[in-house]
C-alpha positions as CSV (number, residue, x, y, z in Angstrom):
1,M,0.0,0.1,-0.1
2,I,2.8,2.3,0.8
3,E,4.4,1.7,-2.5
4,L,1.4,2.6,-4.3
5,I,1.0,5.7,-2.4
6,K,4.7,6.5,-3.3
7,K,4.3,5.8,-6.8
8,Y,1.1,7.8,-7.1
9,K,2.0,10.7,-4.6
10,Q,2.1,13.4,-7.3
11,L,-1.5,12.2,-8.6
12,I,-2.8,12.0,-5.1
13,N,-1.5,15.5,-4.2
14,Y,-3.0,16.9,-7.4
15,A,-6.4,15.4,-6.6
16,I,-6.3,16.7,-2.9
17,F,-5.2,20.4,-4.1
18,G,-7.4,20.0,-7.3
19,V,-10.4,19.4,-4.9
20,L,-9.4,22.5,-2.8
21,T,-9.1,24.6,-5.8
22,T,-12.4,23.4,-7.3
23,V,-14.0,24.2,-3.8
24,I,-12.4,27.7,-3.9
25,N,-13.6,28.2,-7.6
26,I,-17.1,27.1,-7.0
27,G,-17.4,28.8,-3.7
28,A,-16.2,32.1,-5.1
29,F,-18.5,31.6,-8.2
30,Q,-21.4,30.9,-5.9
31,L,-20.6,34.0,-3.6
32,L,-20.4,36.2,-6.7
33,D,-23.0,34.8,-8.9
34,H,-25.8,34.1,-6.3
35,N,-24.9,36.0,-3.4
36,L,-23.8,39.3,-5.1
37,N,-25.8,39.0,-8.1
38,W,-22.9,39.4,-10.8
39,N,-23.3,38.3,-14.2
40,Y,-22.6,34.7,-14.4
41,M,-19.6,35.2,-16.9
42,W,-18.1,37.9,-14.7
43,A,-18.5,35.7,-11.7
44,N,-16.9,32.7,-13.6
45,N,-14.0,34.7,-14.7
46,M,-13.2,36.2,-11.3
47,A,-13.5,32.8,-9.7
48,W,-11.2,31.5,-12.2
49,F,-8.6,34.1,-11.2
50,I,-8.8,33.5,-7.4
51,S,-8.7,29.8,-7.9
52,V,-5.8,30.1,-10.5
53,L,-3.6,31.8,-7.9
54,F,-4.4,29.4,-5.2
55,A,-3.7,26.3,-7.7
56,F,-0.3,28.0,-9.1
57,F,1.4,28.0,-5.6
58,T,-0.1,24.7,-4.4
59,N,0.9,22.8,-7.8
60,K,4.2,24.6,-7.8
61,T,5.4,23.6,-4.3
62,L,3.0,20.7,-2.9
63,V,2.2,18.8,-6.1
64,F,5.2,19.0,-8.6
65,G,7.8,20.2,-6.1
66,S,9.1,22.8,-8.6
67,K,12.0,24.6,-7.2
68,Y,12.8,27.8,-9.0
69,T,16.1,29.4,-8.4
70,T,15.7,33.0,-9.8
71,K,13.0,35.7,-10.4
72,G,13.2,35.0,-14.0
73,A,12.5,31.3,-13.5
74,F,9.6,31.9,-11.2
75,T,8.0,34.5,-13.7
76,R,8.4,31.9,-16.6
77,E,6.6,29.4,-14.6
78,L,3.9,31.9,-13.4
79,L,3.3,33.2,-17.0
80,A,3.2,29.5,-18.4
81,F,0.8,28.5,-15.7
82,F,-1.5,31.3,-16.2
83,A,-1.3,30.9,-20.0
84,A,-2.3,27.2,-19.9
85,R,-5.1,28.0,-17.4
86,L,-6.2,30.7,-19.8
87,A,-6.6,27.9,-22.4
88,S,-8.8,25.9,-20.0
89,L,-10.6,29.2,-19.1
90,L,-11.8,29.2,-22.7
91,V,-13.2,25.7,-22.4
92,D,-14.6,26.8,-18.9
93,D,-16.3,30.0,-20.6
94,A,-17.7,28.0,-23.6
95,I,-19.2,25.2,-21.1
96,M,-20.8,27.7,-19.0
97,Y,-22.1,29.7,-22.0
98,V,-23.7,26.5,-23.7
99,G,-25.0,25.3,-20.4
100,V,-26.6,28.5,-19.0
101,S,-27.3,30.6,-22.1
102,L,-28.2,28.1,-24.7
103,L,-29.6,25.3,-22.6
104,G,-30.9,27.2,-19.8
105,M,-29.3,25.0,-17.1
106,N,-28.7,26.1,-13.4
107,S,-25.6,28.1,-13.4
108,L,-24.1,26.2,-10.2
109,L,-24.8,22.8,-11.6
110,T,-23.2,23.8,-14.9
111,K,-20.1,25.2,-13.1
112,I,-19.8,21.8,-11.0
113,V,-20.0,19.8,-14.2
114,D,-17.5,22.3,-16.0
115,N,-15.0,21.7,-13.4
116,I,-14.7,18.0,-14.0
117,I,-13.5,18.5,-17.4
118,V,-11.3,21.5,-16.6
119,I,-9.5,19.7,-13.8
120,I,-8.4,17.0,-16.4
121,I,-7.2,19.7,-18.7
122,N,-5.5,21.4,-16.0
123,Y,-3.6,18.4,-14.8
124,V,-2.1,17.6,-18.1
125,L,-1.1,21.2,-18.8
126,S,0.5,21.5,-15.2
127,K,2.5,18.4,-15.5
128,I,4.0,20.1,-18.6
129,I,4.7,23.1,-16.8
130,F,6.2,22.0,-13.5
131,K,9.0,19.7,-13.8
132,S,10.5,18.8,-10.4
133,D,13.7,18.2,-11.5
134,P,14.4,19.8,-15.2
135,M,17.9,18.1,-15.3
136,K,16.3,14.6,-14.5
137,S,15.0,14.2,-18.1
138,K,18.2,15.3,-19.6
139,K,20.2,12.8,-17.2
140,E,17.6,10.1,-18.4
141,E,18.3,11.0,-22.1
142,V,22.0,10.6,-21.8
143,A,21.7,7.3,-19.9
144,Q,19.4,6.0,-22.5
145,S,21.6,7.1,-25.2
146,K,24.5,5.3,-23.5
147,D,22.5,2.1,-23.2
148,V,21.4,2.0,-26.6
149,R,25.2,1.9,-27.9
C-alpha cells in the first residue's frame, strides 16, 4: 500500500489540491453569482482568477515540487501556468455559456460539471509546466543513449 502511495504521490496530491481549488472556484462563483448577483460570466472569470492563484502556488510547491532559483524562472513558470489555465478558461467559459445561456441550465450545476472537464485539462497542462527536476529528463536521455550503444 505504501509503495502505491509513493508511486502515485503526485497524482494523489494533485487530486487533493485539485479538490481544494475546485471548492475555491465554485465557492467564489457561488458568492459572486448568487449572493452578489454578478453576471454569471463575470463571476466565472473572477472565480477562475482566484482559484488559479491558489492552484499555482499549491501545484508549484506541494504537487510538482518545482524549485525555481531565480525571479526569471519563477516569472516564466507563473506566466506559463496562467497561459495554460487561460486555455482551460476558454473551455470553462464555453461550457458555462452553452449550459446557462443556450440550454438554460442552473449556473451552479453547470459550473460543477464544467469543473470536472477543466480539472483534467489543467492536470495535463500543469504536468508539462512544472518539472520537479528539469535536469532529470536530460540525465535520463544521456543514460538511455549510452544504453543504446
